[in-house]
N, C-alpha and C positions, 0 to 999 in steps of 0.2 A: 285507502290506507291511512291510518291514524299517525300523524306526524308530531303529535304533542309529546313533550318530554315526560311529563308526569301524569299519572292516572289517579283517579279517585280510588278509595279503598274498595268500592264495589266493582269497579272496572278491573282492578288488579286481581280481585278474587275470581271474577269470571274468566279472566285470561288464564290464570293458573289452573282453574278447573278444566278448561278446554285443553291445555297443554298436557296435563297429567292424565287425562282420560285415555285409556288405551284404545287403539283403533279396532273396530269390529271386522276382522278379516273373514269371519264366517259368513257374514251377510253384507257383502260389498254392494254398494249402490252408486251409480254414476252421479256426479254433482248435478243439482238442479239447474245451475247456471251454465252447464255445458250440455245442451241437448244433442250435440254431435257425438257425445260419448255414449249415448243410448243406442245409436244406430250402428249396425254392423258394417264392417268394411265392404265395399262393393267392388270386387275385382282387382283390388290393388295387389293382392298376393299373386294373382296370375301374371300381372305386369312385372312384378319383381322376379318371379320365376323365369319369365321369358327373357328378361334382361340378363339374368344370371346365366342361362343356357347359351344365349347369343355370345356373351363375353367368354364363356368357357370354350365354345366352338372356335371363336376367333383366336384365342390364345393357343389352342391345340394346332390350328392351321399355321400360325406363325412359328410355333416350335417345330413342326414337321417340315415346313418350307425351309427353315434354317439348316436342317440336316440334309435335305435333298439337294441343296445347291452346292 
């Protein structure tokens, strides 16, 4: 990260050009510096689904046990 206070005219021009350029949402590409962004998730959605189902079952059990006692 650049922590200098002032930039040269060329640096300022390059910065403004990068900031003003609209993002290309039609052709999204993962960052080259983030190789993990190119890899698909491996099973995390199943783990999340399992935790959600287990939590729901536990809450239903607690709710029903409160009414039965």
